[in-house]
C-alpha positions in Angstrom: -40.1 -11.4 -5.5 -37.3 -10.2 -7.6 -34.3 -9.6 -5.4 -31.0 -8.1 -6.5 -27.8 -8.3 -4.6 -25.0 -5.8 -5.5 -21.4 -6.5 -4.8 -18.2 -5.0 -6.3 -16.8 -8.2 -7.7 -17.2 -12.0 -7.4 -13.6 -13.2 -7.2 -13.2 -14.6 -3.6 -13.9 -13.7 0.0 -16.6 -14.2 2.6 -18.9 -11.4 1.4 -18.9 -12.8 -2.1 -19.4 -16.4 -0.9 -22.4 -15.3 1.2 -23.8 -13.5 -1.9 -23.7 -16.7 -3.9 -25.1 -18.7 -1.1 -28.1 -16.5 -0.6 -28.7 -16.2 -4.3 -28.7 -20.0 -4.6 -31.1 -20.4 -1.7 -33.4 -17.8 -3.3 -33.3 -19.7 -6.6 -34.5 -22.8 -4.8 -37.7 -21.0 -3.7 -40.3 -19.1 -5.7 -38.2 -15.9 -5.7 -36.1 -14.6 -8.6 -32.5 -13.7 -7.6 -30.2 -11.5 -9.6 -26.6 -10.5 -8.8 -24.9 -7.3 -10.1 -21.2 -7.0 -10.0 -18.1 -6.4 -12.1 -17.7 -10.2 -12.6 -15.2 -12.7 -11.4 -14.5 -16.4 -10.7 -17.8 -17.0 -8.8 -20.1 -16.0 -11.7 -19.9 -19.5 -13.0 -21.3 -20.8 -9.7 -24.3 -18.5 -10.1 -24.9 -19.8 -13.6 -24.7 -23.4 -12.4 -27.6 -22.6 -10.0 -29.7 -20.7 -12.6 -29.0 -17.3 -11.1 -28.7 -14.3 -13.4 -25.6 -12.2 -13.2 -25.6 -8.6 -14.7 -22.2 -7.0 -15.1 -21.9 -3.3 -14.3 -19.1 -1.0 -13.1 -20.0 -1.0 -9.4 -16.6 -1.9 -7.8 -14.0 0.7 -8.8 -14.0 4.2 -7.4 -13.4 6.0 -10.6 -15.4 8.6 -12.6 -16.6 5.7 -14.8 -18.6 4.2 -11.9 -21.1 7.1 -12.1 -22.4 5.6 -15.3 -23.8 2.8 -13.2 -26.3 5.1 -11.5 -28.3 5.5 -14.7 -27.8 1.8 -15.6 -29.1 0.7 -12.2 -32.1 3.0 -12.4 -33.0 1.7 -15.9 -32.5 -1.9 -14.7 -34.7 -1.5 -11.6 -37.5 0.1 -13.7 -37.3 -2.4 -16.5 -37.2 -5.5 -14.2 -39.6 -4.2 -11.6 -37.2 -5.1 -8.7 -38.7 -5.6 -5.3 -35.6 -5.6 -3.1 -32.1 -4.5 -3.7 -29.5 -5.6 -1.2 -26.1 -3.8 -1.3 -23.3 -5.7 0.5 -20.6 -3.0 0.1 -20.3 0.7 0.4 -19.7 1.9 -3.2 -22.6 -0.2 -4.6 -24.8 1.1 -1.8 -24.0 4.7 -2.8 -24.6 4.1 -6.5 -27.8 2.3 -5.7 -29.1 5.0 -3.4 -28.5 7.6 -6.0 -30.2 5.5 -8.6 -33.2 5.0 -6.3 -33.4 8.8 -5.8 -33.9 9.2 -9.5 -36.9 6.9 -9.5 -40.3 8.6 -9.2 -42.3 5.6 -8.1 -42.2 1.8 -7.5 -38.8 2.0 -6.0 -37.2 -1.3 -4.7 -36.8 -1.5 -0.9 -33.2 -0.8 0.1 -31.1 -3.2 2.2 -27.6 -2.6 3.4 -25.1 -4.8 5.2 -22.4 -4.3 7.9 -19.9 -6.9 6.7 -16.8 -4.9 7.8 -15.8 -2.5 10.6 -14.9 0.4 8.3 -13.4 3.7 9.3 -16.2 5.9 10.5 -16.9 8.5 7.9 -19.7 10.1 5.8 -18.7 7.6 3.1 -19.2 4.6 5.4 -22.4 6.0 6.8 -24.3 4.6 3.8 -24.5 1.3 5.6 -26.8 2.9 8.2 -29.3 4.1 5.6 -31.0 0.9 4.6 -34.7 0.2 5.1 -33.2 -2.9 6.7 -29.6 -3.2 7.9 -28.1 -6.6 8.1 -25.4 -7.1 10.7 -23.3 -10.3 10.6 -22.3 -10.4 14.3 -22.8 -8.7 17.6 -19.5 -6.9 17.0 -21.0 -5.5 13.8 -24.1 -4.4 15.6 -22.1 -2.6 18.3 -20.0 -0.9 15.6 -23.2 0.4 13.9 -25.0 1.5 17.0 -21.9 3.1 18.6 -20.8 5.1 15.5 -24.0 6.1 13.7 -26.3 7.7 16.1 -30.0 7.9 15.2 -30.1 4.4 13.5 -33.5 3.0 14.1 -32.9 -0.3 16.1 -36.1 -1.7 14.6 -34.4 -1.7 11.2 -31.4 -3.8 12.3 -31.4 -7.6 11.7 -28.6 -9.7 13.3 -27.9 -12.6 10.8 -24.8 -14.6 11.7 -22.8 -16.0 8.8 -23.1 -19.8 8.5 -21.5 -22.9 7.1 -23.1 -25.9 5.4 -22.9 -28.7 8.0 -23.1 -31.3 5.2 -19.8 -29.9 3.9 -18.1 -28.8 7.1 -18.1 -31.4 9.9 -15.4 -33.0 12.1 -15.2 -36.3 10.3 -14.8 -34.8 6.9 -12.1 -36.3 4.8 -11.0 -35.1 1.3 -11.4 -37.5 -1.7 -8.6 -39.9 -2.4 -7.8 -38.1 -5.6 -7.3 -34.8 -3.7 -5.2 -36.5 -1.0 -3.0 -38.1 -3.7 -2.5 -34.8 -5.5 -1.9 -32.9 -2.2 0.6 -35.4 -1.1 2.5 -34.8 -4.3 2.8 -31.1 -3.5 3.3 -31.5 0.3 6.0 -34.1 0.0 8.5 -31.7 -1.4 7.5 -28.9 0.9 7.2 -31.0 4.0 9.3 -34.2 3.7 9.5 -34.7 7.4 5.8 -34.5 8.0 6.1 -31.5 10.4 2.9 -29.8 11.7 1.4 -27.5 9.2 0.1 -24.1 10.5 -2.2 -22.3 8.0 -3.2 -18.7 7.5 -6.0 -18.3 4.9 -7.2 -15.0 3.5 -6.4 -12.5 0.8 -2.9 -11.1 1.2 -3.0 -7.6 2.7 -1.5 -5.8 5.6 -4.7 -6.1 7.5 -4.7 -9.9 7.7 -1.6 -10.3 9.9 0.8 -12.0 7.5 3.8 -10.3 9.1 2.8 -11.6 12.5 2.3 -15.0 11.0 5.9 -15.1 9.7 7.2 -13.8 13.1 5.4 -16.6 14.9 6.8 -19.2 12.6 10.3 -17.9 13.1 9.8 -18.1 16.9 8.5 -21.6 16.7 11.3 -22.9 14.5 14.0 -21.1 16.4 12.6 -22.4 19.7 12.8 -26.1 18.6 9.1 -26.6 17.7 9.5 -27.0 14.0 6.5 -26.2 11.9 5.7 -25.5 8.3 3.7 -22.3 7.4 1.1 -22.4 4.7 -0.3 -19.1 3.3 -3.4 -19.6 1.3 -4.9 -16.6 -0.7 -4.2 -14.4 -3.6 -3.7 -10.6 -3.7 -5.2 -7.8 -5.7 -3.0 -5.4 -7.7 -2.7 -2.9 -4.9 -1.3 -5.5 -2.6 1.3 -6.9 -5.1 4.2 -4.9 -3.5 3.2 -6.1 0.0 3.1 -9.8 -1.2 6.5 -9.4 -2.8 7.9 -8.0 0.5 6.6 -11.0 2.4 8.3 -13.4 -0.1 11.5 -11.4 0.2 11.4 -11.6 3.9 10.9 -15.4 3.7 13.9 -15.8 1.4 16.1 -13.7 3.7 15.3 -15.7 6.8 17.0 -19.0 7.5 14.1 -19.9 9.8 11.5 -19.3 7.0 13.3 -20.0 3.7 12.3 -23.7 3.5 9.3 -23.5 5.9 6.8 -21.2 4.2 4.6 -22.0 1.1 2.6 -19.4 -0.7 -0.2 -21.4 -2.2 -2.0 -18.5 -3.9 -5.7 -18.5 -4.5 -7.2 -21.9 -4.1 -10.7 -23.3 -4.7 -10.1 -26.2 -2.3 -9.7 -24.3 0.9 -12.0 -26.7 2.8 -9.7 -29.6 2.0 -6.6 -27.6 2.9 -8.0 -26.5 6.2 -8.9 -30.1 7.0 -5.3 -31.2 6.2 -3.8 -28.5 8.5 -2.8 -29.0 12.1 -3.6 -25.5 13.3 -5.3 -22.6 11.6 -4.5 -19.0 12.5 -6.3 -15.7 12.3 -4.1 -12.8 13.1 -5.8 -9.7 11.8 -4.7 -6.7 13.9 -7.9 -4.9 13.0 -11.0 -6.6 14.4 -13.1 -8.4 11.8 -16.9 -8.3 11.7 -17.1 -12.1 11.6 -14.4 -14.6 10.6 -15.8 -17.2 8.3 -12.5 -19.1 7.9 -12.3 -19.5 11.6 -15.8 -21.0 11.7 -15.0 -23.3 8.8 -11.9 -24.6 10.4 -13.5 -25.2 13.8 -16.5 -26.9 12.1 -14.0 -29.3 10.5 -12.5 -30.1 13.9 -9.3 -28.2 13.3 -8.1 -26.0 16.2 -7.8 -22.3 15.7 -5.4 -19.8 17.4 -6.5 -16.2 16.8 -6.5 -12.8 18.3 -9.4 -12.4 20.7 -11.3 -9.5 19.3 -14.1 -8.7 16.9 -16.3 -11.4 15.4 -13.4 -13.9 15.5 -13.3 -13.4 19.3 -17.0 -14.1 19.4 -16.6 -17.4 17.6 -13.7 -18.5 19.7 -15.4 -17.7 23.0 -18.4 -19.7 22.0 -16.6 -22.7 20.3 -13.0 -22.8 21.3 -11.8 -20.4 24.0 -8.5 -22.3 24.2 -7.5 -20.6 21.0 -8.2 -17.0 22.1 -5.0 -15.0 22.3 -4.3 -11.4 23.4 -4.0 -9.0 20.4 -0.5 -8.5 19.2 1.1 -10.9 21.8 3.3 -13.0 19.5 4.8 -15.0 22.4 1.4 -16.1 23.5 0.4 -17.0 19.9 3.5 -19.2 19.7 2.9 -20.7 23.1 -0.7 -21.4 22.3 0.2 -23.1 19.0 2.6 -25.4 20.9 0.0 -26.2 23.5 -2.7 -27.0 20.9 -0.3 -29.2 19.0 0.6 -31.1 22.2 -2.9 -31.4 23.5 -5.9 -29.8 21.7 -9.1 -29.1 23.6 -12.5 -30.2 22.3 -14.4 -27.9 20.0 -18.0 -27.1 20.9 -21.0 -27.7 18.6 -22.8 -24.6 17.1 -25.9 -23.5 15.2 -24.2 -21.1 12.8 -25.4 -22.9 9.7 -25.8 -21.9 6.1 -29.5 -23.0 6.2 -30.2 -20.7 9.2 -28.3 -17.8 7.6 -30.2 -18.1 4.3 -33.7 -18.6 5.9 -33.2 -15.6 8.1 -32.1 -13.5 5.2 -35.0 -14.5 3.1 -37.3 -13.8 6.0 -35.9 -10.3 6.2 -36.6 -9.8 2.5 -40.2 -11.1 2.8 -40.9 -9.0 6.0 -39.6 -5.9 4.3 -41.6 -6.5 1.1 -44.8 -6.9 3.2 -44.4 -3.5 4.9 
């Protein structure tokens, strides 16, 4: 089968990582995977695994994106695509309009619920697939509660997964990485204080303000910690990122205790070198990949107990679950974890399972 995945961009993030992982798994089978996006850092990974990438304007909500409708229609006809899987709302709308122009031999249409978007006619496109992939029980509840009339037989629950050969409790970075990291960390953390990490693209949704508040509380309360923020920011979040840095510089408790590391390709190694990882999104997330990665590495996580993150914590590390918005409890929980961390449960949320279930969904749909 020829299977196309369509995403806005391939820069960073859990949706993009999953797209690359599924395409790579498809390339290792008899199937022919293709990814359509506006490009980005991860295109090189696709090429390394023999996966075709086609660049189209499918990520920006401008009048120019409408040109992609005809491009998609032409591409589907020319390539005789069997399945097209849209992992974001704008690509899904563009694809559905392209499919509506085709008179015959249309690809089967798959959508995904990767995020708990505001309920609207625009978001309703995620409910219109021939198959609808949901990445957690939270995502399934969101779909069924907000889009009445969705055929439950079309929904497939496929949990995100990690590669257990890369994420495991005894993982240790290479000596070269450790030497390089120590060069950076020595200046930032000369006293070898505990490092508390928040990973994710910088935006108001990810809880960076709460993170800084918790660090102030910890350092003011005598439990000195260093805060590490890993993740870049898009153009529309530049002003917010600058406001965070200004806040850090204006606080005696933060000025020398926070490091903005920017976008990194070595997040696994950074997580493994952290003492505690936080997830403080005020808005519930559909899954929480970084949380699963950290716990799989044996690193404790303290996070707000809601959405997909709450699901992961309740199954693997309930000790880290904290009431939404309760910064005092977050700080207390970090102290408790640093003093005496509980064990982390094993799990079956693996990359291999995710990919095999996704491919099975494609094969089942093609056979209908």
